[in-house]
N, C-alpha and C positions, 0 to 999 in steps of 0.2 A: 060166592061159591068157588070161583077160580082161585081167589086169594087163599081160601081155606085149604084147597088141595095143594097149592104150591107150598103153603106153610107146613103141611104134613110131609111133603117131600123133603123140605129143608130139615125138619126135625129128625127124620130118619137118617139123613146124611150126617147131621151133627152127632147123633148117637153112635155112629160108626167111625168117628174120627177123633182120636185123642188130641191131635194138634188143633183141630177146630175148637174143641172145648177149651184148650189152653188160650187160644187167641180171644175167645169170647170172654174169658176171665180178665184178660188184660184190657179189653174194650168195654167192660161192664159199665152200662149207663151211657155209652156213646152212641151217636146216630150218624148214619150216612143216608142222604136222600139221593135217589136215582130219578132223574127227570128225563122222560122220553120226549125228545124234541118233535115238534109238529103233531103232537097228540096231547090230549088232556091228561094222559096217564102219568102218574108218578108214584113211587113207593118209598117208604123210609125203612131202612134196615136198622133195627134197634137191638143192641147187645144187652140182653136182660138176663143176667146171671149166666146159666149154662145154655141159654136158648137165644137163637137169632129170630127175632119177631119181625114179620112183614106187616107194616102199618100203612094203610091208605089214608089220605087226607089228615096226616099228622101235623098239628099246629106247632109242635115243639121245634125250636131252632135246631138245625142239624150241625154237627161238627164238620162235616165235609159234604160236598154236593158233586155228584157225577152226572154230567149232562151229555146226551148224544142222540143221534137219530136212531131209529129202531134197528136198522141193519148194522150200524157201527157198534151199538151196545151188544147185539148178538155176536159180533166178531170177538168180543171179549170173552165169550164162553168157549171159543175155539182156539184163541191165540193167547199169548202173554199180554195181560191187560196193560202193563207198562209200555209195551211196544205200540199198542193201539193209541194210548194217550200221547206217546212221543210223536206219532204221526199227525196228531192234531185232529183225529177223527172223533175223539171224545175228550171232554175237558173235566178236570178234577180241581175243585176249588175248596178252600178252607184248610183245616188242620191236615198237613201233609202226612204226619205220622199215623193219624187215625185212618186217613184215606188209604195209606199203604197197607195197614193191617186188615182193613175191610177188603181190599183187593185180594190179599193172600187168602183171607177167609172164603171169599166167593170162588176163588180158584179151587180151593179144597172141596167146596160144597157144590161146585157147578154141576148141575144135573145133566145127564144125558138127555138132550132135548127130545130126541125121538122117543126114548123110553118114557119120559115124562108126559109127552103129548099122547103117546099110545094109551097111557092110563086114562087120559081125559077124553080122547076122541077116537081111539081105535088104531090098530097097527098100520093099516094101509094109508089112511089119510096122514098119519104122523110121518110115515116114511116119505110121502110125497112132499109134505111141507119141509121136512129136513133137507131133502134133496134140492128143493127150490132155494132155500136159504143158502146152502153151500154154493150152488151155481151162481146165484146173484152176487155173493161175496167174492167168489173167485173171478167172476166177470169184471166186477168193479175194480179189483186190484190189477187185473190184466189190462183193463182199459186205461187206468191211471198210469201204469208203467209205459204203455204204448204212447200215450199223449206226452209224457215227460221226455221219452226218447225222440219223438218227432219234433218237439219244441227245441230240444238240444241240437238236433241236426239242422233245423231251420236257422237257429241263431249262429251256428258254427259255419255252415256252408253257404247259406243265402245272404245273411246279413253280415257275416264276418265279425260278429260281436263276441263270439267265443272261439277258442282255439280247438280245432278238431282233435279228437283223442289221439289219432295216429301222429299228428304233428307235435302234440304236447309230449308224447312218449319219446319221439325222436329227439326233440329238444333236450329233454332230461338226460337221455343217453349221451348226447353230445357234451352236455355240461359235465357229466361224470367222467367222460373220456378226457376232457380238457383238464379237469381237476387232477386226474391220475398223471397226465403228462406234466403238469406243473409240479406236482409232488416229486416226480422222477427227476425233473430238471433241477429243483431245489436240492435234492439229495446229491446229484452229480456236482453242482457248484460247491456244496459243502465239502464233498470229498476232494475236489481239486484244491480248494483253499487249504484244507488240512495237509494235503500232499505238498503244496508250496511252502507252507509254514515249517515243515520238517526239514527243508533243505538248508 
């Protein structure tokens, strides 16, 4: 039942997007499997003429496979999918070109989660779920950034395995100043040699 409702939402989005229909024509017959890690759920996106079909338990081999945890896959609906993949939160394997076209297609068709959920479960619960997903994703990114910053400070200040940012900046400024001084000195020597040769 849920798959049928999602399929109807996708069909409406395709009907309203000429670019989506163009991508579907290029992808005709290709498949991308989306595997939701830590759950039994997976779906295959099948470009079938001018329609993107959502297939569950599809035995046909996929051209590309997208794998990620539920929240990381949800992040792809809010952010640039390539950036989420680059961060390593989601993996894409198989035919890179097909995967890239499916990514663009899903970006074009990505439904407004709250609007889609509202049709399924009502406005107020959908708003609550949407807010919760946003807060969890934002907290996760903020937590990772804080941990990376703390690890960097520990390695730089406590273990002295990294150079602190301020020291690195000062060193680079000193190198630039030394290079400028060397260039001026070389120009001065060349000028004195030319002056001496003219006598």
